[in-house]
N, CA, C, O and the ligand as a Tripos MOL2 file, in Angstrom:
@<TRIPOS>MOLECULE
protein
  301   299    76     0     0
PROTEIN
NO_CHARGES

@<TRIPOS>ATOM
      1 N          -2.0540   11.3250  -10.6230 N.3       1 MET1
      2 CA         -2.3300   12.1520   -9.4320 C.3       1 MET1
      3 C          -1.6530   11.6040   -8.2890 C.2       1 MET1
      4 O          -1.5910   10.3890   -8.1050 O.2       1 MET1
      5 N          -1.1180   12.4950   -7.4730 N.am      2 LYS2
      6 CA         -0.2820   12.2120   -6.2980 C.3       2 LYS2
      7 C          -1.0350   12.5150   -5.0960 C.2       2 LYS2
      8 O          -1.4350   13.6720   -4.9610 O.2       2 LYS2
      9 N          -1.3040   11.6050   -4.1530 N.am      3 LEU3
     10 CA         -2.1220   11.8520   -3.0580 C.3       3 LEU3
     11 C          -1.1480   11.7390   -1.6860 C.2       3 LEU3
     12 O          -0.2280   10.9390   -1.5210 O.2       3 LEU3
     13 N          -1.6560   12.8530   -0.6810 N.am      4 ASP4
     14 CA         -1.0420   12.7990    0.5790 C.3       4 ASP4
     15 C          -1.9380   12.7720    1.5900 C.2       4 ASP4
     16 O          -2.7440   13.6980    1.6800 O.2       4 ASP4
     17 N          -1.9500   11.8760    2.3750 N.am      5 PRO5
     18 CA         -1.3720   10.6120    2.5400 C.3       5 PRO5
     19 C          -1.8150    9.7480    1.1030 C.2       5 PRO5
     20 O          -2.7850   10.0200    0.3960 O.2       5 PRO5
     21 N          -0.9430    8.7640    0.9050 N.am      6 ALA6
     22 CA         -1.0490    7.9200   -0.3390 C.3       6 ALA6
     23 C          -2.0230    7.0120   -0.4390 C.2       6 ALA6
     24 O          -2.5410    6.7750   -1.5300 O.2       6 ALA6
     25 N          -2.4240    6.3420    0.7760 N.am      7 ASP7
     26 CA         -3.1800    5.4740    0.9450 C.3       7 ASP7
     27 C          -4.4770    5.6480    1.8240 C.2       7 ASP7
     28 O          -4.3270    6.2410    2.8920 O.2       7 ASP7
     29 N          -5.7650    5.1830    1.4830 N.am      8 TYR8
     30 CA         -6.7540    5.4310    2.2380 C.3       8 TYR8
     31 C          -7.5110    4.1330    2.6740 C.2       8 TYR8
     32 O          -7.7600    3.3050    1.7970 O.2       8 TYR8
     33 N          -7.8860    3.9000    3.9370 N.am      9 ALA9
     34 CA         -8.4040    2.6290    4.3480 C.3       9 ALA9
     35 C          -9.5440    2.7840    5.4110 C.2       9 ALA9
     36 O          -9.4560    3.7450    6.1760 O.2       9 ALA9
     37 N         -10.5100    2.0070    5.5190 N.am     10 CYS10
     38 CA        -11.2080    2.0980    6.4950 C.3      10 CYS10
     39 C         -10.8470    1.5800    7.8380 C.2      10 CYS10
     40 O         -10.5130    0.3960    7.8810 O.2      10 CYS10
     41 N         -10.8560    2.2530    8.9280 N.am     11 PRO11
     42 CA        -10.2940    1.9590   10.2510 C.3      11 PRO11
     43 C         -10.8140    0.7650   10.8230 C.2      11 PRO11
     44 O         -10.1310   -0.0820   11.3970 O.2      11 PRO11
     45 N         -12.1910    0.7200   10.6280 N.am     12 ASP12
     46 CA        -12.8750   -0.4090   11.1800 C.3      12 ASP12
     47 C         -12.7150   -1.6740   10.4900 C.2      12 ASP12
     48 O         -12.6030   -2.7350   11.1040 O.2      12 ASP12
     49 N         -12.7020   -1.5880    9.2740 N.am     13 HIS13
     50 CA        -12.8050   -3.0280    8.3250 C.3      13 HIS13
     51 C         -11.4470   -3.0730    7.5420 C.2      13 HIS13
     52 O         -11.2660   -4.0470    6.8110 O.2      13 HIS13
     53 N         -10.4000   -2.0360    7.6310 N.am     14 HIS14
     54 CA         -9.2720   -2.2470    6.9500 C.3      14 HIS14
     55 C          -9.2880   -2.5820    5.2050 C.2      14 HIS14
     56 O          -8.4810   -3.2590    4.5670 O.2      14 HIS14
     57 N         -10.3620   -1.9340    4.7790 N.am     15 THR15
     58 CA        -10.5720   -2.1290    3.3990 C.3      15 THR15
     59 C          -9.7880   -0.9030    2.6300 C.2      15 THR15
     60 O          -9.7940    0.2480    3.0660 O.2      15 THR15
     61 N          -9.1720   -1.2700    1.5320 N.am     16 ASP16
     62 CA         -8.6380   -0.2040    0.6720 C.3      16 ASP16
     63 C          -9.6800    0.6680    0.0030 C.2      16 ASP16
     64 O         -10.5700    0.2340   -0.7290 O.2      16 ASP16
     65 N          -9.4930    1.9040    0.3150 N.am     17 LEU17
     66 CA        -10.5020    3.1010   -0.3480 C.3      17 LEU17
     67 C          -9.8260    3.9980   -1.1950 C.2      17 LEU17
     68 O         -10.3910    4.9610   -1.7130 O.2      17 LEU17
     69 N          -8.5050    3.6920   -1.3770 N.am     18 THR18
     70 CA         -7.8660    4.6170   -2.2290 C.3      18 THR18
     71 C          -8.3770    4.8480   -3.7330 C.2      18 THR18
     72 O          -8.2100    5.9410   -4.2730 O.2      18 THR18
     73 N          -8.8880    3.9810   -4.2660 N.am     19 SER19
     74 CA         -9.2770    4.0150   -5.6870 C.3      19 SER19
     75 C         -10.5540    4.8860   -5.5730 C.2      19 SER19
     76 O         -10.7350    5.8330   -6.3390 O.2      19 SER19
     77 N         -11.4640    4.5370   -4.5690 N.am     20 GLN20
     78 CA        -12.7050    5.3160   -4.5090 C.3      20 GLN20
     79 C         -12.3990    6.7510   -4.2180 C.2      20 GLN20
     80 O         -13.0960    7.6100   -4.7570 O.2      20 GLN20
     81 N         -11.3350    7.1240   -3.3460 N.am     21 VAL21
     82 CA        -11.0500    8.4090   -3.0480 C.3      21 VAL21
     83 C         -10.5610    9.1620   -4.3110 C.2      21 VAL21
     84 O         -10.8200   10.3520   -4.4960 O.2      21 VAL21
     85 N          -9.8470    8.4110   -5.1620 N.am     22 ARG22
     86 CA         -9.2050    8.9540   -6.5970 C.3      22 ARG22
     87 C         -10.4040    9.4250   -7.3930 C.2      22 ARG22
     88 O         -10.4170   10.5310   -7.9350 O.2      22 ARG22
     89 N         -11.5020    8.4920   -7.4610 N.am     23 ASP23
     90 CA        -12.6560    8.7280   -8.3710 C.3      23 ASP23
     91 C         -13.5300    9.7930   -7.7440 C.2      23 ASP23
     92 O         -14.1260   10.5750   -8.4850 O.2      23 ASP23
     93 N         -13.6380    9.8690   -6.5220 N.am     24 ALA24
     94 CA        -14.1850   10.9810   -5.8850 C.3      24 ALA24
     95 C         -13.7330   12.4350   -6.0270 C.2      24 ALA24
     96 O         -14.4830   13.4040   -6.1470 O.2      24 ALA24
     97 N         -12.4780   12.4440   -5.9990 N.am     25 ILE25
     98 CA        -11.5830   13.6300   -6.2750 C.3      25 ILE25
     99 C         -11.8910   14.2470   -7.8670 C.2      25 ILE25
    100 O         -12.1030   15.4350   -8.1090 O.2      25 ILE25
    101 N         -11.8600   13.1680   -8.8490 N.am     26 ASP26
    102 CA        -11.8320   13.4470  -10.0100 C.3      26 ASP26
    103 C         -13.4320   13.9240  -10.3910 C.2      26 ASP26
    104 O         -13.6650   14.7040  -11.3150 O.2      26 ASP26
    105 N         -14.3200   13.4240   -9.6660 N.am     27 GLU27
    106 CA        -15.7640   13.8980  -10.0870 C.3      27 GLU27
    107 C         -15.8920   15.2820   -9.4890 C.2      27 GLU27
    108 O         -16.5220   16.1110  -10.1450 O.2      27 GLU27
    109 N         -15.3210   15.6720   -8.2090 N.am     28 ASP28
    110 CA        -15.4260   16.7910   -7.6530 C.3      28 ASP28
    111 C         -14.7400   17.9560   -8.2030 C.2      28 ASP28
    112 O         -15.0650   19.1220   -7.9790 O.2      28 ASP28
    113 N         -13.6720   17.5300   -9.0130 N.am     29 ASP29
    114 CA        -12.5950   18.6000   -9.4160 C.3      29 ASP29
    115 C         -13.3150   19.3400  -10.5240 C.2      29 ASP29
    116 O         -13.9540   18.7550  -11.4000 O.2      29 ASP29
    117 N         -13.1840   20.6290  -10.4460 N.am     30 GLY30
    118 CA        -13.5960   21.5110  -11.4170 C.3      30 GLY30
    119 C         -12.6210   22.1950  -12.1770 C.2      30 GLY30
    120 O         -12.8500   23.2380  -12.7890 O.2      30 GLY30
    121 N         -11.3200   21.4950  -12.1310 N.am     31 THR31
    122 CA        -10.2560   22.0190  -12.9910 C.3      31 THR31
    123 C         -10.7080   21.7960  -14.3720 C.2      31 THR31
    124 O         -11.2690   20.7830  -14.7900 O.2      31 THR31
    125 N         -10.3530   23.0270  -15.1420 N.am     32 PRO32
    126 CA        -10.1850   22.7440  -16.3930 C.3      32 PRO32
    127 C          -9.5290   21.5000  -17.1850 C.2      32 PRO32
    128 O          -8.5040   20.9580  -16.7710 O.2      32 PRO32
    129 N         -10.1820   21.0990  -18.3280 N.am     33 LEU33
    130 CA         -9.5100   19.9550  -18.7070 C.3      33 LEU33
    131 C          -8.1380   20.1760  -19.4050 C.2      33 LEU33
    132 O          -7.3570   19.2370  -19.5600 O.2      33 LEU33
    133 N          -7.9020   21.2640  -19.7630 N.am     34 ALA34
    134 CA         -6.6420   21.5170  -20.3590 C.3      34 ALA34
    135 C          -5.4620   21.5160  -19.1440 C.2      34 ALA34
    136 O          -4.3150   21.0720  -19.1870 O.2      34 ALA34
    137 N          -6.1080   22.1090  -18.1710 N.am     35 TYR35
    138 CA         -5.0250   22.2260  -16.8950 C.3      35 TYR35
    139 C          -4.9320   20.8630  -16.4240 C.2      35 TYR35
    140 O          -3.7810   20.5720  -16.0970 O.2      35 TYR35
    141 N          -5.8210   19.8880  -16.2770 N.am     36 ARG36
    142 CA         -5.5740   18.4930  -15.8010 C.3      36 ARG36
    143 C          -4.6490   17.8680  -16.6480 C.2      36 ARG36
    144 O          -3.9110   16.9910  -16.2010 O.2      36 ARG36
    145 N          -4.6020   18.2340  -17.8640 N.am     37 ARG37
    146 CA         -3.7680   17.4770  -18.8430 C.3      37 ARG37
    147 C          -2.3690   17.9810  -18.9040 C.2      37 ARG37
    148 O          -1.4830   17.3850  -19.5160 O.2      37 ARG37
    149 N          -2.1640   19.2850  -18.1420 N.am     38 GLY38
    150 CA         -1.0290   19.7790  -18.3020 C.3      38 GLY38
    151 C          -0.5670   20.5220  -19.5590 C.2      38 GLY38
    152 O           0.6230   20.7060  -19.8140 O.2      38 GLY38
    153 N          -1.5900   20.9420  -20.3360 N.am     39 LEU39
    154 CA         -1.4730   21.6500  -21.4840 C.3      39 LEU39
    155 C          -1.3270   22.9330  -21.5020 C.2      39 LEU39
    156 O          -0.8150   23.4250  -22.5080 O.2      39 LEU39
    157 N          -1.7310   23.7810  -20.4200 N.am     40 LEU40
    158 CA         -1.6180   25.1130  -20.2530 C.3      40 LEU40
    159 C          -0.1320   25.3590  -19.9570 C.2      40 LEU40
    160 O           0.4390   24.5710  -19.2030 O.2      40 LEU40
    161 N           0.5470   26.4030  -20.4960 N.am     41 PRO41
    162 CA          1.9550   26.5790  -20.3200 C.3      41 PRO41
    163 C           1.9010   27.4830  -19.0020 C.2      41 PRO41
    164 O           0.9900   28.2870  -18.8030 O.2      41 PRO41
    165 N           2.8050   27.3040  -18.2540 N.am     42 GLY42
    166 CA          3.1250   28.1540  -17.0490 C.3      42 GLY42
    167 C           2.4870   27.5820  -16.0220 C.2      42 GLY42
    168 O           2.8200   27.9320  -14.8890 O.2      42 GLY42
    169 N           1.4660   26.6110  -16.1870 N.am     43 THR43
    170 CA          0.9160   26.1900  -14.7780 C.3      43 THR43
    171 C           1.7830   25.1440  -14.0710 C.2      43 THR43
    172 O           2.5020   24.3760  -14.7100 O.2      43 THR43
    173 N           1.7080   25.1370  -12.8820 N.am     44 LYS44
    174 CA          2.4570   24.2430  -12.0010 C.3      44 LYS44
    175 C           1.6680   23.4490  -11.1460 C.2      44 LYS44
    176 O           0.6670   23.9300  -10.6150 O.2      44 LYS44
    177 N           1.9650   22.4470  -10.9830 N.am     45 ALA45
    178 CA          1.2200   21.3300  -10.1950 C.3      45 ALA45
    179 C           1.6100   21.7750   -8.7730 C.2      45 ALA45
    180 O           2.7650   21.7670   -8.3490 O.2      45 ALA45
    181 N           0.4510   22.1890   -8.0370 N.am     46 VAL46
    182 CA          0.7690   22.3900   -6.4620 C.3      46 VAL46
    183 C          -0.2920   21.5560   -5.7910 C.2      46 VAL46
    184 O          -1.3210   21.1860   -6.3560 O.2      46 VAL46
    185 N           0.0450   21.2790   -4.5040 N.am     47 PRO47
    186 CA         -0.6940   20.4290   -3.7680 C.3      47 PRO47
    187 C          -2.2030   21.0690   -3.5030 C.2      47 PRO47
    188 O          -2.1310   22.2370   -3.1200 O.2      47 PRO47
    189 N          -3.2850   20.6580   -3.5990 N.am     48 ARG48
    190 CA         -4.5450   21.2240   -3.1590 C.3      48 ARG48
    191 C          -5.3400   20.2290   -2.2500 C.2      48 ARG48
    192 O          -5.3610   19.0090   -2.4060 O.2      48 ARG48
    193 N          -5.9300   20.8680   -1.3680 N.am     49 PRO49
    194 CA         -6.5770   19.9620   -0.2580 C.3      49 PRO49
    195 C          -7.8640   19.3720   -0.8690 C.2      49 PRO49
    196 O          -8.3990   19.8760   -1.8570 O.2      49 PRO49
    197 N          -8.2810   18.4020   -0.3060 N.am     50 PHE50
    198 CA         -9.6080   17.7650   -0.6570 C.3      50 PHE50
    199 C         -10.2400   17.0930    0.8060 C.2      50 PHE50
    200 O          -9.6600   16.8200    1.8560 O.2      50 PHE50
    201 N         -11.5520   16.9620    0.4420 N.am     51 GLU51
    202 CA        -12.2340   16.2920    1.5550 C.3      51 GLU51
    203 C         -13.4510   15.4410    0.6520 C.2      51 GLU51
    204 O         -14.2680   16.0420   -0.0450 O.2      51 GLU51
    205 N         -13.4250   14.3190    0.7570 N.am     52 VAL52
    206 CA        -14.5110   13.5000   -0.1330 C.3      52 VAL52
    207 C         -15.2340   12.4320    0.9660 C.2      52 VAL52
    208 O         -14.7230   12.0780    2.0290 O.2      52 VAL52
    209 N         -16.5310   12.0150    0.4510 N.am     53 ILE53
    210 CA        -17.0830   11.0320    1.1800 C.3      53 ILE53
    211 C         -17.1300    9.7980    0.1840 C.2      53 ILE53
    212 O         -17.5620    9.8440   -0.9680 O.2      53 ILE53
    213 N         -16.5990    8.6660    0.8420 N.am     54 VAL54
    214 CA        -16.5030    7.3960   -0.0410 C.3      54 VAL54
    215 C         -17.3170    6.2750    1.0780 C.2      54 VAL54
    216 O         -17.4760    6.3510    2.2970 O.2      54 VAL54
    217 N         -17.7170    5.2760    0.1190 N.am     55 THR55
    218 CA        -18.5040    4.2560    0.8690 C.3      55 THR55
    219 C         -17.6680    2.9420    1.2040 C.2      55 THR55
    220 O         -17.3620    2.2170    0.2570 O.2      55 THR55
    221 N         -17.3250    2.6320    2.3440 N.am     56 CYS56
    222 CA        -16.7380    1.3750    2.5550 C.3      56 CYS56
    223 C         -17.6710    0.2160    2.4350 C.2      56 CYS56
    224 O         -18.7680    0.3230    2.9830 O.2      56 CYS56
    225 N         -17.3780   -0.8650    1.7960 N.am     57 PRO57
    226 CA        -18.3420   -1.9880    1.4180 C.3      57 PRO57
    227 C         -18.7520   -2.9000    2.7120 C.2      57 PRO57
    228 O         -19.6280   -3.7620    2.7810 O.2      57 PRO57
    229 N         -17.8400   -2.4380    3.7210 N.am     58 GLY58
    230 CA        -18.1000   -3.2440    5.1430 C.3      58 GLY58
    231 C         -17.5770   -4.6580    4.9130 C.2      58 GLY58
    232 O         -17.0870   -5.0810    3.8650 O.2      58 GLY58
    233 N         -17.7730   -5.3830    6.1590 N.am     59 LEU59
    234 CA        -17.6300   -6.7670    6.0780 C.3      59 LEU59
    235 C         -18.5370   -7.7880    5.6910 C.2      59 LEU59
    236 O         -19.6970   -7.3780    5.7390 O.2      59 LEU59
    237 N         -18.4380   -8.8940    5.3470 N.am     60 ALA60
    238 CA        -19.5540   -9.6730    4.9580 C.3      60 ALA60
    239 C         -20.7420   -9.7350    5.8260 C.2      60 ALA60
    240 O         -20.5620   -9.9850    7.0180 O.2      60 ALA60
    241 N         -21.9190   -9.5410    5.3870 N.am     61 GLY61
    242 CA        -23.1280   -9.5180    6.1860 C.3      61 GLY61
    243 C         -23.3210   -8.3520    7.1720 C.2      61 GLY61
    244 O         -24.1450   -8.3680    8.0860 O.2      61 GLY61
    245 N         -22.4190   -7.2670    6.8790 N.am     62 ARG62
    246 CA        -22.8440   -6.1060    7.4520 C.3      62 ARG62
    247 C         -23.0830   -4.8940    6.2510 C.2      62 ARG62
    248 O         -22.6570   -4.9270    5.0970 O.2      62 ARG62
    249 N         -23.7520   -4.0140    6.7810 N.am     63 GLN63
    250 CA        -23.8730   -2.9040    5.8930 C.3      63 GLN63
    251 C         -22.9070   -1.8930    5.4460 C.2      63 GLN63
    252 O         -22.1420   -1.4610    6.3090 O.2      63 GLN63
    253 N         -22.7990   -1.4110    4.1750 N.am     64 PRO64
    254 CA        -21.8160   -0.5670    3.8120 C.3      64 PRO64
    255 C         -22.1100    0.5560    4.8170 C.2      64 PRO64
    256 O         -23.1400    0.6930    5.4760 O.2      64 PRO64
    257 N         -20.7880    1.4960    4.8120 N.am     65 HIS65
    258 CA        -21.0940    2.7800    5.5420 C.3      65 HIS65
    259 C         -20.3450    3.8980    4.8490 C.2      65 HIS65
    260 O         -19.4980    3.6590    3.9890 O.2      65 HIS65
    261 N         -20.6430    5.0340    5.2060 N.am     66 GLN66
    262 CA        -19.7890    6.0430    4.3480 C.3      66 GLN66
    263 C         -18.6940    6.5380    5.5280 C.2      66 GLN66
    264 O         -18.8470    6.3310    6.7320 O.2      66 GLN66
    265 N         -17.5430    7.2440    4.9080 N.am     67 LEU67
    266 CA        -16.5390    7.5230    5.3460 C.3      67 LEU67
    267 C         -15.8120    8.6550    4.8460 C.2      67 LEU67
    268 O         -15.5490    8.5570    3.6470 O.2      67 LEU67
    269 N         -15.3730    9.7990    5.4640 N.am     68 ALA68
    270 CA        -15.0810   10.9310    4.8910 C.3      68 ALA68
    271 C         -13.4340   10.8700    5.0370 C.2      68 ALA68
    272 O         -12.9020   10.6280    6.1210 O.2      68 ALA68
    273 N         -12.6600   11.1270    3.7750 N.am     69 CYS69
    274 CA        -11.4550   11.1480    3.8180 C.3      69 CYS69
    275 C         -10.7090   12.5770    3.1640 C.2      69 CYS69
    276 O         -11.1080   13.2330    2.2020 O.2      69 CYS69
    277 N          -9.7050   12.7830    3.8710 N.am     70 ALA70
    278 CA         -9.1500   14.2220    3.5650 C.3      70 ALA70
    279 C          -7.7600   14.0430    3.2400 C.2      70 ALA70
    280 O          -7.2310   12.9390    3.3670 O.2      70 ALA70
    281 N          -7.1460   15.0310    2.8390 N.am     71 GLY71
    282 CA         -5.8030   15.1500    2.4620 C.3      71 GLY71
    283 C          -5.4940   16.2120    1.3700 C.2      71 GLY71
    284 O          -6.3550   17.0460    1.0910 O.2      71 GLY71
    285 N          -4.3330   16.2050    0.7680 N.am     72 THR72
    286 CA         -4.0070   16.7820   -0.3740 C.3      72 THR72
    287 C          -3.7790   15.9290   -1.6600 C.2      72 THR72
    288 O          -3.3860   14.7630   -1.6450 O.2      72 THR72
    289 N          -4.0480   16.5930   -2.6780 N.am     73 PHE73
    290 CA         -3.6130   16.0440   -4.1880 C.3      73 PHE73
    291 C          -2.8390   16.7550   -5.0800 C.2      73 PHE73
    292 O          -2.8920   17.9850   -5.0570 O.2      73 PHE73
    293 N          -2.1850   16.2220   -5.8010 N.am     74 THR74
    294 CA         -1.2340   17.0700   -6.8230 C.3      74 THR74
    295 C          -1.6020   16.3290   -8.1090 C.2      74 THR74
    296 O          -1.6860   15.1010   -8.1220 O.2      74 THR74
    297 N          -1.8160   17.0630   -9.1600 N.am     75 ARG75
    298 CA         -1.9150   16.5580  -10.6160 C.3      75 ARG75
    299 C          -0.6950   16.6740  -11.2970 C.2      75 ARG75
    300 O          -0.6060   16.3140  -12.4710 O.2      75 ARG75
    301 ZN        -15.6280    0.1790    7.0480 Zn       76 ZN76
@<TRIPOS>BOND
     1     1     2 1
     2     2     3 1
     3     3     4 2
     4     3     5 am
     5     5     6 1
     6     6     7 1
     7     7     8 2
     8     7     9 am
     9     9    10 1
    10    10    11 1
    11    11    12 2
    12    11    13 am
    13    13    14 1
    14    14    15 1
    15    15    16 2
    16    15    17 am
    17    17    18 1
    18    18    19 1
    19    19    20 2
    20    19    21 am
    21    21    22 1
    22    22    23 1
    23    23    24 2
    24    23    25 am
    25    25    26 1
    26    26    27 1
    27    27    28 2
    28    27    29 am
    29    29    30 1
    30    30    31 1
    31    31    32 2
    32    31    33 am
    33    33    34 1
    34    34    35 1
    35    35    36 2
    36    35    37 am
    37    37    38 1
    38    38    39 1
    39    39    40 2
    40    39    41 am
    41    41    42 1
    42    42    43 1
    43    43    44 2
    44    43    45 am
    45    45    46 1
    46    46    47 1
    47    47    48 2
    48    47    49 am
    49    49    50 1
    50    50    51 1
    51    51    52 2
    52    51    53 am
    53    53    54 1
    54    54    55 1
    55    55    56 2
    56    55    57 am
    57    57    58 1
    58    58    59 1
    59    59    60 2
    60    59    61 am
    61    61    62 1
    62    62    63 1
    63    63    64 2
    64    63    65 am
    65    65    66 1
    66    66    67 1
    67    67    68 2
    68    67    69 am
    69    69    70 1
    70    70    71 1
    71    71    72 2
    72    71    73 am
    73    73    74 1
    74    74    75 1
    75    75    76 2
    76    75    77 am
    77    77    78 1
    78    78    79 1
    79    79    80 2
    80    79    81 am
    81    81    82 1
    82    82    83 1
    83    83    84 2
    84    83    85 am
    85    85    86 1
    86    86    87 1
    87    87    88 2
    88    87    89 am
    89    89    90 1
    90    90    91 1
    91    91    92 2
    92    91    93 am
    93    93    94 1
    94    94    95 1
    95    95    96 2
    96    95    97 am
    97    97    98 1
    98    98    99 1
    99    99   100 2
   100    99   101 am
   101   101   102 1
   102   102   103 1
   103   103   104 2
   104   103   105 am
   105   105   106 1
   106   106   107 1
   107   107   108 2
   108   107   109 am
   109   109   110 1
   110   110   111 1
   111   111   112 2
   112   111   113 am
   113   113   114 1
   114   114   115 1
   115   115   116 2
   116   115   117 am
   117   117   118 1
   118   118   119 1
   119   119   120 2
   120   119   121 am
   121   121   122 1
   122   122   123 1
   123   123   124 2
   124   123   125 am
   125   125   126 1
   126   126   127 1
   127   127   128 2
   128   127   129 am
   129   129   130 1
   130   130   131 1
   131   131   132 2
   132   131   133 am
   133   133   134 1
   134   134   135 1
   135   135   136 2
   136   135   137 am
   137   137   138 1
   138   138   139 1
   139   139   140 2
   140   139   141 am
   141   141   142 1
   142   142   143 1
   143   143   144 2
   144   143   145 am
   145   145   146 1
   146   146   147 1
   147   147   148 2
   148   147   149 am
   149   149   150 1
   150   150   151 1
   151   151   152 2
   152   151   153 am
   153   153   154 1
   154   154   155 1
   155   155   156 2
   156   155   157 am
   157   157   158 1
   158   158   159 1
   159   159   160 2
   160   159   161 am
   161   161   162 1
   162   162   163 1
   163   163   164 2
   164   163   165 am
   165   165   166 1
   166   166   167 1
   167   167   168 2
   168   167   169 am
   169   169   170 1
   170   170   171 1
   171   171   172 2
   172   171   173 am
   173   173   174 1
   174   174   175 1
   175   175   176 2
   176   175   177 am
   177   177   178 1
   178   178   179 1
   179   179   180 2
   180   179   181 am
   181   181   182 1
   182   182   183 1
   183   183   184 2
   184   183   185 am
   185   185   186 1
   186   186   187 1
   187   187   188 2
   188   187   189 am
   189   189   190 1
   190   190   191 1
   191   191   192 2
   192   191   193 am
   193   193   194 1
   194   194   195 1
   195   195   196 2
   196   195   197 am
   197   197   198 1
   198   198   199 1
   199   199   200 2
   200   199   201 am
   201   201   202 1
   202   202   203 1
   203   203   204 2
   204   203   205 am
   205   205   206 1
   206   206   207 1
   207   207   208 2
   208   207   209 am
   209   209   210 1
   210   210   211 1
   211   211   212 2
   212   211   213 am
   213   213   214 1
   214   214   215 1
   215   215   216 2
   216   215   217 am
   217   217   218 1
   218   218   219 1
   219   219   220 2
   220   219   221 am
   221   221   222 1
   222   222   223 1
   223   223   224 2
   224   223   225 am
   225   225   226 1
   226   226   227 1
   227   227   228 2
   228   227   229 am
   229   229   230 1
   230   230   231 1
   231   231   232 2
   232   231   233 am
   233   233   234 1
   234   234   235 1
   235   235   236 2
   236   235   237 am
   237   237   238 1
   238   238   239 1
   239   239   240 2
   240   239   241 am
   241   241   242 1
   242   242   243 1
   243   243   244 2
   244   243   245 am
   245   245   246 1
   246   246   247 1
   247   247   248 2
   248   247   249 am
   249   249   250 1
   250   250   251 1
   251   251   252 2
   252   251   253 am
   253   253   254 1
   254   254   255 1
   255   255   256 2
   256   255   257 am
   257   257   258 1
   258   258   259 1
   259   259   260 2
   260   259   261 am
   261   261   262 1
   262   262   263 1
   263   263   264 2
   264   263   265 am
   265   265   266 1
   266   266   267 1
   267   267   268 2
   268   267   269 am
   269   269   270 1
   270   270   271 1
   271   271   272 2
   272   271   273 am
   273   273   274 1
   274   274   275 1
   275   275   276 2
   276   275   277 am
   277   277   278 1
   278   278   279 1
   279   279   280 2
   280   279   281 am
   281   281   282 1
   282   282   283 1
   283   283   284 2
   284   283   285 am
   285   285   286 1
   286   286   287 1
   287   287   288 2
   288   287   289 am
   289   289   290 1
   290   290   291 1
   291   291   292 2
   292   291   293 am
   293   293   294 1
   294   294   295 1
   295   295   296 2
   296   295   297 am
   297   297   298 1
   298   298   299 1
   299   299   300 2
@<TRIPOS>SUBSTRUCTURE
     1 MET1         2 RESIDUE 1 A MET
     2 LYS2         6 RESIDUE 1 A LYS
     3 LEU3        10 RESIDUE 1 A LEU
     4 ASP4        14 RESIDUE 1 A ASP
     5 PRO5        18 RESIDUE 1 A PRO
     6 ALA6        22 RESIDUE 1 A ALA
     7 ASP7        26 RESIDUE 1 A ASP
     8 TYR8        30 RESIDUE 1 A TYR
     9 ALA9        34 RESIDUE 1 A ALA
    10 CYS10       38 RESIDUE 1 A CYS
    11 PRO11       42 RESIDUE 1 A PRO
    12 ASP12       46 RESIDUE 1 A ASP
    13 HIS13       50 RESIDUE 1 A HIS
    14 HIS14       54 RESIDUE 1 A HIS
    15 THR15       58 RESIDUE 1 A THR
    16 ASP16       62 RESIDUE 1 A ASP
    17 LEU17       66 RESIDUE 1 A LEU
    18 THR18       70 RESIDUE 1 A THR
    19 SER19       74 RESIDUE 1 A SER
    20 GLN20       78 RESIDUE 1 A GLN
    21 VAL21       82 RESIDUE 1 A VAL
    22 ARG22       86 RESIDUE 1 A ARG
    23 ASP23       90 RESIDUE 1 A ASP
    24 ALA24       94 RESIDUE 1 A ALA
    25 ILE25       98 RESIDUE 1 A ILE
    26 ASP26      102 RESIDUE 1 A ASP
    27 GLU27      106 RESIDUE 1 A GLU
    28 ASP28      110 RESIDUE 1 A ASP
    29 ASP29      114 RESIDUE 1 A ASP
    30 GLY30      118 RESIDUE 1 A GLY
    31 THR31      122 RESIDUE 1 A THR
    32 PRO32      126 RESIDUE 1 A PRO
    33 LEU33      130 RESIDUE 1 A LEU
    34 ALA34      134 RESIDUE 1 A ALA
    35 TYR35      138 RESIDUE 1 A TYR
    36 ARG36      142 RESIDUE 1 A ARG
    37 ARG37      146 RESIDUE 1 A ARG
    38 GLY38      150 RESIDUE 1 A GLY
    39 LEU39      154 RESIDUE 1 A LEU
    40 LEU40      158 RESIDUE 1 A LEU
    41 PRO41      162 RESIDUE 1 A PRO
    42 GLY42      166 RESIDUE 1 A GLY
    43 THR43      170 RESIDUE 1 A THR
    44 LYS44      174 RESIDUE 1 A LYS
    45 ALA45      178 RESIDUE 1 A ALA
    46 VAL46      182 RESIDUE 1 A VAL
    47 PRO47      186 RESIDUE 1 A PRO
    48 ARG48      190 RESIDUE 1 A ARG
    49 PRO49      194 RESIDUE 1 A PRO
    50 PHE50      198 RESIDUE 1 A PHE
    51 GLU51      202 RESIDUE 1 A GLU
    52 VAL52      206 RESIDUE 1 A VAL
    53 ILE53      210 RESIDUE 1 A ILE
    54 VAL54      214 RESIDUE 1 A VAL
    55 THR55      218 RESIDUE 1 A THR
    56 CYS56      222 RESIDUE 1 A CYS
    57 PRO57      226 RESIDUE 1 A PRO
    58 GLY58      230 RESIDUE 1 A GLY
    59 LEU59      234 RESIDUE 1 A LEU
    60 ALA60      238 RESIDUE 1 A ALA
    61 GLY61      242 RESIDUE 1 A GLY
    62 ARG62      246 RESIDUE 1 A ARG
    63 GLN63      250 RESIDUE 1 A GLN
    64 PRO64      254 RESIDUE 1 A PRO
    65 HIS65      258 RESIDUE 1 A HIS
    66 GLN66      262 RESIDUE 1 A GLN
    67 LEU67      266 RESIDUE 1 A LEU
    68 ALA68      270 RESIDUE 1 A ALA
    69 CYS69      274 RESIDUE 1 A CYS
    70 ALA70      278 RESIDUE 1 A ALA
    71 GLY71      282 RESIDUE 1 A GLY
    72 THR72      286 RESIDUE 1 A THR
    73 PHE73      290 RESIDUE 1 A PHE
    74 THR74      294 RESIDUE 1 A THR
    75 ARG75      298 RESIDUE 1 A ARG
    76 ZN76       301 GROUP 0 **** ****
């Protein structure tokens, strides 16, 4: 899966949230499995918009908080 922007981080804590964004997209995605795997003939990978909520673990001693990340993804 290709993401645009390619990396996501919390602006406050500079924690890398990219893997969480990928997981959230996979959970939300209703795309049929065959399409996901590129098994359907004639299907083209087109960028699709997404917006997901991920949890930043925060800094030591601070509470985790949620953050919205948006962009496009291409399978
Ligand atoms: Zn944070």
